[in-house]
N, C-alpha and C positions, 0 to 999 in steps of 0.2 A: 820508696820514700823518699823528704829532703832531710838536710841534713843543717838545722843555722844557729850558729854561737852552742853548739855541742846539745842540741836541741834538737829529738826524735818527733817530725809530727806527719804523721803519716797520711798520704795525699787521699785523698773521698773517691770514693767506687763511682760517686753517680752527680750531679750535679744535683743540688739545694731545689725542690720542689717550691714553685713561686706562690707568692700571696701568704697569709701570717699562718704560723703553724700552729695545728688543734693543741686548745689543755683539755688534758684531759683530768678530773680531777676527783682524788680518789675517799672513798666515802665511807665511814668511818664508822661503829656502830652507833656511835654515842649519836650522828646525826641522821643514823639511821631510823631510830630511835623515833629523835625530835619529827622529822619527816613524816610515822605513818602518825603519830599521836597530834601533829596539829592539823593529818589530811582526817583521821578520827575524825575532832570535835567536829571538823566542820560539817562531815557525814551526818555527825549526830542533830548537828545547829539545822539544819534542813528539815532533817527528817523532823524536827520536832516544830517544825514550824507547817511542815504539811502537814501533821500528824494535825493541828491547830485547827486547821481553814476543814481538813475532812472531818473535824466532829461534828464542826459548829453548820458545818453544811450537811451534814445526817440527820443533826435535829433539827436544824430551821427548813430540814425538806420539804416536810403537810403542807407546813401555813407559803413559804417561797413557792409551790403550787396556787393554794388556794390564792393569791396574792398575783401572781403573776409579777409583769411588768408594772402593775400598780405600784407593787408592788413600791417602787424607786419615786413615786407620785404624789402618793395620796400621802393629804400635812394627819389626819384626825386617828386615831388609832382606838379602835373596837374591834378584839382584836375577837371578842364574843360572840358580835353579829357579822365580822365575816369581810368590815370594812373597816382595816387599818393599812397602815404605812409610815416612809421614815420620810417625808421629806422636809418634815416642820426639824425632824428632831435632828436628820445631820444637816437643814441647813444655818443648826444653834450650834453646829459641832463645828461647824467650820470658821462662823463666826466667833463666835468665842475663840477660838484658836489662833481665827489672825488679828485676833486685838493684842491677845496678849504675846502675840512674837510680836508687831508695831511695835507695839513697850520697851520686850522686853531689851530686844537688839540691840536700838542706841544703848540704853546702857550697861547690858551687857557685852559689847566692843570697845564701851570708853571705857567700863571697868577694868577689863584686860589689858586696853592699851597703861590704862596709868600703874597698873601693879609693873606691867616691863617696860617701861619706859620714864617712867616718871617720879614714879615714887620713888626715896629715897630704898636703900638696901635693909635698915632697917627697918621699917615700916615695912617693905612687899611682904613679911614673913606673917606679920600682923592682917595684913590685907586677906592672902590668901586664906587662912585661915579659918573667918570670920564668914569668907566667902563658903571656906565648902564647907562649913557650921550650917550655911543657910540651904544645903542642899540637904544636909542633916536634919530639919524642922517636916516631922510630917505632916501630911497632909490635911490633915480633920485640925492641927494647929493652925495653917493660916486659915480655916474655911472656918473656923470660930474664929477666928481676926477678923476676917472679908466681915461678915453676917453682922459680929456683934461692935467697928470700931469704925473700918474700914469704910463699911454702906452708908456709915450718915457723915464720916465727913467728908469724903467724894461727891455730895451731892451736890454740895456749889461747884464744883467739878462740868459733871455734866450740867449743871440746868444752862452756868455760863457756854458754853461749847451751843447749846442751846437756843441763847439766846443773840449769838451772834453767827453763827453758823446752821443754821436752821435751813438756810436756803439749799443748804448740799441732801437730799429726798434720808439719806441715813439718817442723819444728823436731825432730823425732825421730830418733833414729839408730840402725837393729835392730841385730842383733849384737853389743853393746856398752855398758858399765855405764861412764855415766862417772862414776860415785864412787867409784869404783875407784883408787887409785894407779899401778898397775904397768896400765889397760889398752893394749888395744893401738891408737898414734896410729892405724894407716894406713887407719879407716874416715871420717874425717874429714879427708882426704888428699884430691886432686886434684878435689872438690867444685862442682857449679856455683856454693857462698858461696864459695868460692875463685877462681873464675876473673871470680864476675861480682863482686868487693872491685881486681881490676883492669880490666877493661875500663870500673869509676868512675872511675878514677884517666886510663884515655886521651881519656874525654869529658865528665868536668867541667871538662878550659877552655876547650873547642867553648860547653856552654852559657853558663859565668859570662862569655864575651867576649860573646855576645849577649847577654845577661842587665848588664852593665857598661854597654856602650850606649844603652841604653833608660835603667836609671838614670842616666846623665848628659844625657841630655836632657829631666830631670825642670825647669818652669821656679822661676829663683833666687826666683822673686818668690815663689811657693804653699812653699818652706821658709823665709824670711824669713817669713813672716805666718804659720805655723803655732810658731816660735819668741816670733813676738810676741804670740802669742794664749797664752802660757806650755804649751808644750808642749814635753817633754823630747826626748833624741835617738831614742828610742826612738819615743815620740807622734811626730814629728816623721816618723818612718819608716816606720808607721805608717800614719798614716794624710793619704800627700804621695806615699810613694817607691811606696810596693807594691802602693796602686793606680795609681798613671799605670805599672807595667813589667807589670802584667797578662799583658800580649801575652805582651811580649817575654819573661818568665817561661816562658810552658807556651809558648812558638818554640823556648827554650829545650831546656827539655826534651824536648819530641820532639826535636829533630835531636838530640840524645847517645839518644834512644831508637832513631833508624832506625841509627846509624852504632854503635850497641853490636848491632842486631840480627842486623849485618852482620861484621863483628868474626870475622875467622878466625884467623891469627897466634899472637893471646897463646892463646886458646881454645887451638888442636891440641896449642901446646905446656905447655896448665895441665891439661887433662882425662882422665880416664880413661876411654876411648870404650866408651860400652854401646847397644844396644841396645833398650831396656826403658820407658818411662818412670818414672820416680825422680823421687815428691814428694818423696824427703827432703832439700832442697838442703844441709844438709849430713852425707851422706850420701855417698862415693867416688861413680862412676861419670856419668856427663850427657854427653852430646853436640848437637852444633849443626850447621845443621843447612848452615857456609859450611865448621865445620871439616870434618864428610861430604867433603865435594867434594876440598875441596885434597889429602882424605888416598888420596881414589882417585879420582883424577882420573887420577894418571899409569899407572894399572893400569888402566885398563878397556876398553873396544872394545865396539864390538858393544853392542848389548841396556842392559847396566849403564852406558854411555858416559851413552845416548836418559833414563835413569835420571836421574843424577845431572842432567840437562838440565831435565828435570821435575822432581827437587826445585830447582832451586833459580827456575825459575816457583815457585816455592806460595814460597816465600821472598821472591822479587820483587813479588807476589800481597800480604802480608802487610807488602814498605815499604809500598802504593804507599799499602795505607789508612790505617799510619800515618801521610802525612803530609797527606791529604784529612782525615781525623780533626782532625789540627793546626790545617790552614787554616781551618778550619771555630769550632773555637776562638780561633780567634787572633781571625780576623771578630765573633766575639761581642762580645770582648771587647779591643779595641782601643788598645794603647797609649799612655796624655794623653788619652784619651777622659773620665775622671771622676775625679776623688776628694777622697776627702772634707773636705777643707781647707775 
């Protein structure tokens, strides 16, 4: 024992171990319940996804056995003659979804940045409420609005794109002279481009909500530090907000893409269904997997119903691929991991 200033300090019996001291956390009852509950929820969600995939596979197995690999390469849809495939509808689904994302991402990103970094605080809450209300509008309302209003008013844009960018193959419209003022405008109606515009307005609020939440988590110190170093508002956004929210931008984009791939009613009300691969996005005629199922499910029976389930399985697989790809990108560019400030 060593006495120092009247205080007795016990001498250590053995030297302290090298390295950090292990920290043992005692798990309380509430933590244990929370851990078990969250783990159970994750297992249930995974089980539901596996169950949906197994159900679609079992129901569509008859059609998959008959179609084989040609089920993915055939464009026509005639299950009664065993000549059917999802090549055309899958192509139309992906085309409409990518057009929607290409239009919606700039709008979503700009709106989210304006709300978080530009708009006055009094206006910010109203803008957030308006964007959230857009997400609550039913799909059929967007479809009716697109079919009766947007289709007629967007024909001029489609015709302008076809006039000046027809040297790009996807913007070329066969059987029409865009330079003639008396040209028939029906060649530009019910196209993948118009359907993509409507779907873009449907997915934009979802993407904007995700991006806005991420941008709102930017540390105020980094924003103020950028301003203190002489950065303009755009400079602060470029070197602080955008790098910080990279994961949110990717996640919101992929979430909107998943929604666009599965959209049904709005597309069904706008497009003119055809069973051929149409590379010209401004030309009338396209189709999607969800619109095909919704249009023919009530009349299908037997083998035709199995073919529709097989088409649904193909769409389910594409959605899973998109989601897994998004998770990989988000994991590699986690929001808040770094910034240039």
